[in-house]
A tleap script that builds the chain and sets N, CA, C and O, in Angstrom:
source leaprc.protein.ff14SB
mol = sequence {
  NMET ILE LYS LEU ARG PHE PHE ALA ALA LEU
  ARG GLU VAL LEU GLY CYS ASP SER GLU THR
  LEU THR VAL THR THR PRO LEU THR VAL ALA
  GLU LEU ARG ALA GLN LEU ALA THR LYS ASN
  ASP ARG TRP ALA ALA ALA LEU ALA PRO GLU
  ALA THR VAL LEU ALA ALA VAL ASN HIE GLU
  LEU ALA GLN PRO ASN THR LEU VAL GLN ASP
  GLY ASP GLU VAL ALA PHE PHE PRO PRO VAL
  THR GLY CGLY
}
set mol.1.N position { 72.087 59.803 -18.948 }
set mol.1.CA position { 73.246 59.220 -18.320 }
set mol.1.C position { 72.822 58.646 -16.988 }
set mol.1.O position { 72.142 59.229 -16.144 }
set mol.2.N position { 73.322 57.411 -16.913 }
set mol.2.CA position { 72.991 56.641 -15.543 }
set mol.2.C position { 74.229 56.725 -14.611 }
set mol.2.O position { 75.355 56.527 -15.066 }
set mol.3.N position { 74.046 56.978 -13.486 }
set mol.3.CA position { 75.113 57.225 -12.497 }
set mol.3.C position { 75.151 55.615 -11.775 }
set mol.3.O position { 74.163 55.033 -11.330 }
set mol.4.N position { 76.319 55.179 -11.793 }
set mol.4.CA position { 76.425 53.606 -11.270 }
set mol.4.C position { 77.309 53.830 -9.915 }
set mol.4.O position { 78.222 54.652 -9.843 }
set mol.5.N position { 76.943 53.066 -8.967 }
set mol.5.CA position { 77.675 52.963 -7.728 }
set mol.5.C position { 77.903 51.663 -7.301 }
set mol.5.O position { 77.025 50.810 -7.423 }
set mol.6.N position { 79.025 51.410 -6.797 }
set mol.6.CA position { 79.616 49.952 -6.344 }
set mol.6.C position { 79.974 50.046 -4.988 }
set mol.6.O position { 80.645 50.990 -4.570 }
set mol.7.N position { 79.529 49.031 -4.197 }
set mol.7.CA position { 79.737 48.999 -2.740 }
set mol.7.C position { 80.554 47.704 -2.284 }
set mol.7.O position { 80.709 46.696 -2.973 }
set mol.8.N position { 81.025 47.907 -1.054 }
set mol.8.CA position { 81.772 46.796 -0.297 }
set mol.8.C position { 82.745 46.163 -1.216 }
set mol.8.O position { 83.473 46.816 -1.964 }
set mol.9.N position { 82.737 44.837 -1.136 }
set mol.9.CA position { 83.742 43.963 -1.693 }
set mol.9.C position { 83.620 44.282 -3.261 }
set mol.9.O position { 84.655 44.327 -3.926 }
set mol.10.N position { 82.523 44.478 -3.791 }
set mol.10.CA position { 82.380 44.702 -5.224 }
set mol.10.C position { 83.211 45.938 -5.734 }
set mol.10.O position { 83.778 45.955 -6.827 }
set mol.11.N position { 83.218 46.853 -4.928 }
set mol.11.CA position { 83.930 48.144 -5.187 }
set mol.11.C position { 85.423 47.762 -5.291 }
set mol.11.O position { 86.133 48.153 -6.217 }
set mol.12.N position { 85.861 46.964 -4.272 }
set mol.12.CA position { 87.361 46.624 -4.199 }
set mol.12.C position { 87.660 45.774 -5.393 }
set mol.12.O position { 88.715 46.023 -5.977 }
set mol.13.N position { 86.907 44.816 -5.847 }
set mol.13.CA position { 87.223 43.986 -6.957 }
set mol.13.C position { 87.180 44.784 -8.301 }
set mol.13.O position { 87.996 44.505 -9.178 }
set mol.14.N position { 86.311 45.703 -8.474 }
set mol.14.CA position { 86.138 46.550 -9.705 }
set mol.14.C position { 87.154 47.700 -9.694 }
set mol.14.O position { 87.471 48.285 -10.730 }
set mol.15.N position { 87.649 47.999 -8.497 }
set mol.15.CA position { 88.639 49.104 -8.531 }
set mol.15.C position { 87.913 50.460 -8.578 }
set mol.15.O position { 88.609 51.462 -8.740 }
set mol.16.N position { 86.789 50.568 -8.473 }
set mol.16.CA position { 86.078 52.000 -8.445 }
set mol.16.C position { 84.873 51.937 -7.699 }
set mol.16.O position { 84.297 50.863 -7.526 }
set mol.17.N position { 84.366 53.226 -7.152 }
set mol.17.CA position { 83.167 53.125 -6.470 }
set mol.17.C position { 82.052 53.808 -7.246 }
set mol.17.O position { 80.893 53.741 -6.840 }
set mol.18.N position { 82.344 54.396 -8.240 }
set mol.18.CA position { 81.182 55.063 -9.206 }
set mol.18.C position { 81.653 55.192 -10.617 }
set mol.18.O position { 82.836 55.084 -10.937 }
set mol.19.N position { 80.698 55.421 -11.424 }
set mol.19.CA position { 80.892 55.548 -12.892 }
set mol.19.C position { 79.706 56.096 -13.583 }
set mol.19.O position { 78.609 55.933 -13.047 }
set mol.20.N position { 79.782 56.660 -14.592 }
set mol.20.CA position { 78.483 57.077 -15.488 }
set mol.20.C position { 78.561 56.274 -16.726 }
set mol.20.O position { 79.611 55.858 -17.216 }
set mol.21.N position { 77.300 56.077 -17.224 }
set mol.21.CA position { 77.090 55.423 -18.501 }
set mol.21.C position { 76.010 56.052 -19.150 }
set mol.21.O position { 74.960 56.225 -18.532 }
set mol.22.N position { 76.154 56.461 -20.466 }
set mol.22.CA position { 75.290 57.075 -21.368 }
set mol.22.C position { 74.355 55.912 -22.033 }
set mol.22.O position { 74.850 54.963 -22.641 }
set mol.23.N position { 73.058 56.073 -21.867 }
set mol.23.CA position { 72.216 55.179 -22.581 }
set mol.23.C position { 71.199 55.899 -23.355 }
set mol.23.O position { 70.738 56.976 -22.977 }
set mol.24.N position { 70.838 55.292 -24.467 }
set mol.24.CA position { 69.993 55.903 -25.500 }
set mol.24.C position { 68.584 55.435 -25.272 }
set mol.24.O position { 67.629 56.181 -25.490 }
set mol.25.N position { 68.437 54.095 -24.796 }
set mol.25.CA position { 67.055 53.414 -24.559 }
set mol.25.C position { 67.085 52.749 -23.253 }
set mol.25.O position { 68.119 52.262 -22.796 }
set mol.26.N position { 65.922 52.727 -22.634 }
set mol.26.CA position { 65.867 51.969 -21.352 }
set mol.26.C position { 66.343 50.548 -21.548 }
set mol.26.O position { 66.285 49.993 -22.646 }
set mol.27.N position { 66.843 49.940 -20.391 }
set mol.27.CA position { 67.328 48.603 -20.412 }
set mol.27.C position { 66.992 48.133 -18.870 }
set mol.27.O position { 66.746 48.890 -17.931 }
set mol.28.N position { 67.041 46.748 -18.845 }
set mol.28.CA position { 66.771 46.227 -17.413 }
set mol.28.C position { 68.104 46.121 -16.742 }
set mol.28.O position { 69.185 46.133 -17.331 }
set mol.29.N position { 67.920 46.015 -15.449 }
set mol.29.CA position { 69.112 45.745 -14.528 }
set mol.29.C position { 69.962 44.608 -15.047 }
set mol.29.O position { 71.187 44.725 -15.046 }
set mol.30.N position { 69.355 43.485 -15.503 }
set mol.30.CA position { 70.075 42.324 -16.106 }
set mol.30.C position { 70.847 42.693 -17.337 }
set mol.30.O position { 71.966 42.219 -17.533 }
set mol.31.N position { 70.237 43.587 -18.229 }
set mol.31.CA position { 71.004 44.048 -19.352 }
set mol.31.C position { 72.156 44.789 -19.084 }
set mol.31.O position { 73.225 44.601 -19.664 }
set mol.32.N position { 71.932 45.753 -18.089 }
set mol.32.CA position { 72.900 46.720 -17.714 }
set mol.32.C position { 74.079 45.984 -17.157 }
set mol.32.O position { 75.194 46.287 -17.582 }
set mol.33.N position { 73.946 45.004 -16.208 }
set mol.33.CA position { 74.897 44.130 -15.734 }
set mol.33.C position { 75.569 43.252 -16.678 }
set mol.33.O position { 76.741 42.936 -16.471 }
set mol.34.N position { 74.956 42.840 -17.665 }
set mol.34.CA position { 75.608 42.124 -18.769 }
set mol.34.C position { 76.509 42.991 -19.579 }
set mol.34.O position { 77.575 42.553 -20.012 }
set mol.35.N position { 76.082 44.281 -19.806 }
set mol.35.CA position { 76.852 45.173 -20.572 }
set mol.35.C position { 78.143 45.538 -19.816 }
set mol.35.O position { 79.258 45.574 -20.335 }
set mol.36.N position { 77.857 45.807 -18.511 }
set mol.36.CA position { 79.131 46.145 -17.729 }
set mol.36.C position { 80.153 45.015 -17.666 }
set mol.36.O position { 81.359 45.256 -17.625 }
set mol.37.N position { 79.608 43.665 -17.658 }
set mol.37.CA position { 80.551 42.536 -17.552 }
set mol.37.C position { 81.384 42.370 -18.763 }
set mol.37.O position { 82.259 41.505 -18.778 }
set mol.38.N position { 81.163 43.167 -19.814 }
set mol.38.CA position { 82.038 43.146 -21.024 }
set mol.38.C position { 83.257 43.989 -20.995 }
set mol.38.O position { 84.018 43.984 -21.962 }
set mol.39.N position { 83.513 44.781 -19.848 }
set mol.39.CA position { 84.506 45.590 -19.735 }
set mol.39.C position { 85.822 45.046 -19.721 }
set mol.39.O position { 86.730 45.524 -20.402 }
set mol.40.N position { 85.978 43.910 -18.854 }
set mol.40.CA position { 87.215 43.223 -18.783 }
set mol.40.C position { 86.946 42.067 -17.895 }
set mol.40.O position { 85.839 41.834 -17.411 }
set mol.41.N position { 88.079 41.308 -17.692 }
set mol.41.CA position { 87.974 40.021 -16.888 }
set mol.41.C position { 87.478 40.157 -15.515 }
set mol.41.O position { 86.690 39.339 -15.040 }
set mol.42.N position { 87.952 41.239 -14.822 }
set mol.42.CA position { 87.591 41.487 -13.579 }
set mol.42.C position { 85.981 41.835 -13.386 }
set mol.42.O position { 85.284 41.377 -12.481 }
set mol.43.N position { 85.574 42.662 -14.334 }
set mol.43.CA position { 84.133 42.985 -14.390 }
set mol.43.C position { 83.276 41.841 -14.688 }
set mol.43.O position { 82.184 41.706 -14.135 }
set mol.44.N position { 83.741 41.000 -15.559 }
set mol.44.CA position { 83.098 39.733 -16.136 }
set mol.44.C position { 82.899 38.775 -14.931 }
set mol.44.O position { 81.818 38.203 -14.788 }
set mol.45.N position { 83.912 38.594 -14.071 }
set mol.45.CA position { 83.848 37.733 -13.037 }
set mol.45.C position { 82.996 38.266 -11.787 }
set mol.45.O position { 82.307 37.506 -11.106 }
set mol.46.N position { 83.105 39.632 -11.551 }
set mol.46.CA position { 82.287 40.196 -10.606 }
set mol.46.C position { 80.795 40.232 -10.846 }
set mol.46.O position { 79.979 40.066 -9.940 }
set mol.47.N position { 80.501 40.440 -12.010 }
set mol.47.CA position { 79.204 40.638 -12.491 }
set mol.47.C position { 78.581 39.443 -13.241 }
set mol.47.O position { 77.509 39.515 -13.842 }
set mol.48.N position { 79.308 38.393 -13.156 }
set mol.48.CA position { 78.806 37.098 -13.849 }
set mol.48.C position { 77.293 36.679 -13.499 }
set mol.48.O position { 76.919 36.873 -12.342 }
set mol.49.N position { 76.596 36.239 -14.223 }
set mol.49.CA position { 75.184 35.764 -13.961 }
set mol.49.C position { 75.111 34.996 -12.555 }
set mol.49.O position { 74.242 35.214 -11.711 }
set mol.50.N position { 76.194 34.026 -12.420 }
set mol.50.CA position { 76.092 33.229 -11.241 }
set mol.50.C position { 76.597 33.937 -9.914 }
set mol.50.O position { 76.396 33.422 -8.814 }
set mol.51.N position { 77.268 35.152 -10.073 }
set mol.51.CA position { 77.659 35.782 -8.935 }
set mol.51.C position { 76.486 36.555 -8.285 }
set mol.51.O position { 75.698 37.231 -8.948 }
set mol.52.N position { 76.418 36.393 -6.801 }
set mol.52.CA position { 75.455 36.891 -6.177 }
set mol.52.C position { 75.595 38.502 -5.872 }
set mol.52.O position { 76.267 38.964 -4.950 }
set mol.53.N position { 74.908 39.193 -6.728 }
set mol.53.CA position { 75.162 40.745 -6.593 }
set mol.53.C position { 73.558 41.268 -6.585 }
set mol.53.O position { 72.681 40.828 -7.329 }
set mol.54.N position { 73.405 42.226 -5.651 }
set mol.54.CA position { 72.144 42.807 -5.548 }
set mol.54.C position { 72.205 44.234 -6.208 }
set mol.54.O position { 73.294 44.803 -6.277 }
set mol.55.N position { 71.155 44.778 -6.655 }
set mol.55.CA position { 70.928 46.080 -7.291 }
set mol.55.C position { 69.900 46.947 -6.634 }
set mol.55.O position { 68.991 46.389 -6.019 }
set mol.56.N position { 69.944 48.163 -6.695 }
set mol.56.CA position { 68.938 49.193 -6.269 }
set mol.56.C position { 68.954 50.139 -7.360 }
set mol.56.O position { 69.997 50.536 -7.879 }
set mol.57.N position { 67.718 50.524 -7.729 }
set mol.57.CA position { 67.566 51.689 -8.738 }
set mol.57.C position { 66.900 52.863 -7.976 }
set mol.57.O position { 65.816 52.767 -7.400 }
set mol.58.N position { 67.638 53.948 -8.031 }
set mol.58.CA position { 67.172 55.031 -7.389 }
set mol.58.C position { 66.795 54.870 -5.794 }
set mol.58.O position { 65.816 55.414 -5.285 }
set mol.59.N position { 67.608 54.145 -5.181 }
set mol.59.CA position { 67.564 53.737 -3.733 }
set mol.59.C position { 66.480 52.712 -3.238 }
set mol.59.O position { 66.185 52.530 -2.057 }
set mol.60.N position { 65.900 52.035 -4.386 }
set mol.60.CA position { 65.061 50.998 -4.044 }
set mol.60.C position { 65.431 49.631 -4.630 }
set mol.60.O position { 65.670 49.492 -5.829 }
set mol.61.N position { 65.468 48.648 -3.765 }
set mol.61.CA position { 65.965 47.269 -4.124 }
set mol.61.C position { 65.326 46.860 -5.670 }
set mol.61.O position { 64.123 47.015 -5.883 }
set mol.62.N position { 66.129 46.392 -6.589 }
set mol.62.CA position { 65.635 46.236 -7.883 }
set mol.62.C position { 65.612 44.710 -8.169 }
set mol.62.O position { 66.201 43.923 -7.428 }
set mol.63.N position { 64.952 44.335 -9.205 }
set mol.63.CA position { 64.931 42.887 -9.578 }
set mol.63.C position { 65.676 43.006 -11.026 }
set mol.63.O position { 65.819 44.069 -11.629 }
set mol.64.N position { 66.106 41.792 -11.458 }
set mol.64.CA position { 66.871 41.764 -12.808 }
set mol.64.C position { 65.976 42.403 -14.007 }
set mol.64.O position { 66.529 42.928 -14.973 }
set mol.65.N position { 64.574 42.328 -13.888 }
set mol.65.CA position { 63.809 42.916 -14.924 }
set mol.65.C position { 63.353 44.343 -14.812 }
set mol.65.O position { 62.625 44.899 -15.634 }
set mol.66.N position { 63.867 44.912 -13.674 }
set mol.66.CA position { 63.601 46.453 -13.338 }
set mol.66.C position { 64.226 47.237 -14.445 }
set mol.66.O position { 65.389 47.033 -14.792 }
set mol.67.N position { 63.393 48.207 -15.044 }
set mol.67.CA position { 63.900 49.110 -16.135 }
set mol.67.C position { 64.783 50.122 -15.499 }
set mol.67.O position { 64.538 50.548 -14.370 }
set mol.68.N position { 65.790 50.511 -16.187 }
set mol.68.CA position { 66.769 51.614 -15.942 }
set mol.68.C position { 66.715 52.515 -17.087 }
set mol.68.O position { 66.755 52.052 -18.227 }
set mol.69.N position { 66.625 53.790 -16.868 }
set mol.69.CA position { 66.634 54.790 -17.842 }
set mol.69.C position { 67.553 55.996 -17.517 }
set mol.69.O position { 68.109 56.131 -16.427 }
set mol.70.N position { 67.670 56.893 -18.594 }
set mol.70.CA position { 68.400 58.111 -18.443 }
set mol.70.C position { 67.945 58.855 -17.075 }
set mol.70.O position { 66.756 59.007 -16.796 }
set mol.71.N position { 69.091 59.337 -16.185 }
set mol.71.CA position { 68.808 59.906 -15.157 }
set mol.71.C position { 68.733 59.115 -13.819 }
set mol.71.O position { 68.773 59.651 -12.711 }
set mol.72.N position { 68.621 57.810 -14.041 }
set mol.72.CA position { 68.583 56.935 -12.871 }
set mol.72.C position { 70.064 56.695 -12.229 }
set mol.72.O position { 71.101 56.857 -12.873 }
set mol.73.N position { 70.012 56.316 -10.973 }
set mol.73.CA position { 71.159 55.935 -10.105 }
set mol.73.C position { 70.892 54.523 -9.809 }
set mol.73.O position { 69.848 54.125 -9.293 }
set mol.74.N position { 72.049 53.654 -10.217 }
set mol.74.CA position { 72.011 52.292 -10.066 }
set mol.74.C position { 73.056 51.729 -9.108 }
set mol.74.O position { 74.229 51.881 -9.449 }
set mol.75.N position { 72.829 51.164 -8.072 }
set mol.75.CA position { 73.859 50.661 -7.124 }
set mol.75.C position { 73.959 49.156 -7.105 }
set mol.75.O position { 72.942 48.471 -6.993 }
set mol.76.N position { 75.175 48.618 -7.213 }
set mol.76.CA position { 75.312 47.269 -7.144 }
set mol.76.C position { 76.112 46.901 -5.937 }
set mol.76.O position { 77.081 47.593 -5.623 }
set mol.77.N position { 75.760 45.847 -5.237 }
set mol.77.CA position { 76.367 45.507 -3.983 }
set mol.77.C position { 76.100 44.048 -3.638 }
set mol.77.O position { 75.078 43.464 -3.999 }
set mol.78.N position { 77.139 43.454 -2.873 }
set mol.78.CA position { 76.930 42.046 -2.403 }
set mol.78.C position { 75.884 41.990 -1.327 }
set mol.78.O position { 75.601 42.954 -0.617 }
set mol.79.N position { 75.332 40.815 -1.250 }
set mol.79.CA position { 74.372 40.663 -0.020 }
set mol.79.C position { 75.106 40.788 1.223 }
set mol.79.O position { 76.277 40.424 1.333 }
set mol.80.N position { 74.386 41.330 2.213 }
set mol.80.CA position { 75.064 41.533 3.674 }
set mol.80.C position { 74.378 40.801 4.640 }
set mol.80.O position { 73.182 40.598 4.435 }
set mol.81.N position { 74.950 40.316 5.759 }
set mol.81.CA position { 74.427 39.524 6.686 }
set mol.81.C position { 74.713 40.250 8.001 }
set mol.81.O position { 75.643 41.049 8.111 }
set mol.82.N position { 73.894 39.946 8.970 }
set mol.82.CA position { 74.027 40.591 10.268 }
set mol.82.C position { 73.963 39.640 11.322 }
set mol.82.O position { 73.587 38.502 11.040 }
set mol.83.N position { 74.258 39.913 12.448 }
set mol.83.CA position { 74.153 39.040 13.476 }
set mol.83.C position { 74.388 39.580 14.840 }
set mol.83.O position { 74.308 38.839 15.820 }
savepdb mol mol.pdb
quit
């Protein structure tokens, strides 16, 4: 089972801050994102390939090709700026 976390504006758009997903084989962050985007129109828009969304796997910034497997925690969040 993968623990999913959603932060900031992404959490507001999706209407949840966490979820779990059962996986049987490892998949990449990009594959996971594409799978989540099939849930409904809000998820499709928020997680579309052209949407700027960052991911972290087990608290480390991840790339689209980073592998995710059973027991991992994956966080999705918009980029943040400071000043």
